[in-house]
VEXKEDREN-927615 format. One record per residue (C-alpha): z, y, x; residue number from 1. Coordinates in pm, whole numbers, padded with zeros to 5 digits. Layout:
VEXKEDREN-927615
+--------+--------+--------+-----+
:      z :      y :      x :  nr :
+--------+--------+--------+-----+
:      Z :      Y :      X : NUM :
...
+--------+--------+--------+-----+
This chain:
VEXKEDREN-927615
+--------+--------+--------+-----+
:      z :      y :      x :  nr :
+--------+--------+--------+-----+
:  04077 : -04458 : -06669 :   1 :
:  03847 : -04159 : -06675 :   2 :
:  03542 : -04088 : -06890 :   3 :
:  03301 : -04216 : -06624 :   4 :
:  03456 : -04562 : -06617 :   5 :
:  03457 : -04585 : -06996 :   6 :
:  03096 : -04471 : -07013 :   7 :
:  02976 : -04714 : -06746 :   8 :
:  03145 : -05006 : -06921 :   9 :
:  03018 : -04925 : -07270 :  10 :
:  02664 : -04792 : -07221 :  11 :
:  02390 : -05039 : -07138 :  12 :
:  02149 : -04874 : -06895 :  13 :
:  01900 : -05158 : -06862 :  14 :
:  01535 : -05127 : -06954 :  15 :
:  01451 : -05208 : -07313 :  16 :
:  01254 : -05529 : -07339 :  17 :
:  01075 : -05652 : -07647 :  18 :
:  00866 : -05957 : -07695 :  19 :
:  00539 : -05920 : -07873 :  20 :
:  00330 : -06226 : -07927 :  21 :
:  00522 : -06425 : -07672 :  22 :
:  00459 : -06173 : -07391 :  23 :
:  00770 : -05978 : -07291 :  24 :
:  00719 : -05603 : -07292 :  25 :
:  00937 : -05377 : -07081 :  26 :
:  00966 : -05005 : -07156 :  27 :
:  01121 : -04751 : -06924 :  28 :
:  01361 : -04492 : -07054 :  29 :
:  01227 : -04141 : -07099 :  30 :
:  01324 : -03933 : -06791 :  31 :
:  01401 : -03633 : -07014 :  32 :
:  01648 : -03840 : -07216 :  33 :
:  01806 : -03973 : -06897 :  34 :
:  01848 : -03614 : -06769 :  35 :
:  01986 : -03499 : -07106 :  36 :
:  02229 : -03791 : -07110 :  37 :
:  02345 : -03702 : -06760 :  38 :
:  02385 : -03330 : -06845 :  39 :
:  02580 : -03400 : -07164 :  40 :
:  02802 : -03648 : -06985 :  41 :
:  02882 : -03404 : -06704 :  42 :
:  02959 : -03118 : -06945 :  43 :
:  03190 : -03339 : -07155 :  44 :
:  03363 : -03457 : -06839 :  45 :
:  03405 : -03095 : -06721 :  46 :
:  03557 : -02995 : -07054 :  47 :
:  03809 : -03277 : -07080 :  48 :
:  03912 : -03281 : -06713 :  49 :
:  04191 : -03030 : -06652 :  50 :
:  04125 : -02796 : -06360 :  51 :
:  04308 : -02887 : -06045 :  52 :
:  04551 : -02623 : -05934 :  53 :
:  04590 : -02582 : -05564 :  54 :
:  04944 : -02658 : -05459 :  55 :
:  05096 : -02405 : -05222 :  56 :
:  05148 : -02552 : -04880 :  57 :
:  05509 : -02627 : -04811 :  58 :
:  05614 : -02586 : -04455 :  59 :
:  05755 : -02908 : -04327 :  60 :
:  06093 : -02865 : -04169 :  61 :
:  06236 : -03073 : -03895 :  62 :
:  06407 : -03394 : -03992 :  63 :
:  06718 : -03487 : -03803 :  64 :
:  06798 : -03856 : -03805 :  65 :
:  07169 : -03926 : -03814 :  66 :
:  07378 : -04236 : -03830 :  67 :
:  07551 : -04349 : -04147 :  68 :
:  07889 : -04244 : -04011 :  69 :
:  07765 : -03894 : -03928 :  70 :
:  07607 : -03857 : -04273 :  71 :
:  07933 : -03962 : -04440 :  72 :
:  08131 : -03711 : -04231 :  73 :
:  07890 : -03428 : -04322 :  74 :
:  07909 : -03524 : -04689 :  75 :
:  08288 : -03536 : -04682 :  76 :
:  08303 : -03195 : -04513 :  77 :
:  08068 : -03038 : -04768 :  78 :
:  08275 : -03142 : -05071 :  79 :
:  08544 : -02895 : -05169 :  80 :
:  08878 : -03038 : -05276 :  81 :
:  08943 : -03031 : -05650 :  82 :
:  09289 : -02876 : -05614 :  83 :
:  09158 : -02589 : -05399 :  84 :
:  09262 : -02265 : -05572 :  85 :
:  09069 : -02024 : -05352 :  86 :
+--------+--------+--------+-----+
């Protein structure tokens, strides 16, 4: 869960409504405060998010599909005997 998800779940961004004398009053949020909120949020997110390092591209080699028997033979041939004194 990143900061954006936490923020969106916990901050109520609806208009503020008050009732005065039985008539509901709706006030809009100040655009400067909305911009400030957005700027602060993006700077905090930039500071806590680690920079992504580009991974070097690894050349993909060819894959040879072999049967189980062939794989077992290659494995057996690659293991050196324990009693080999060379």
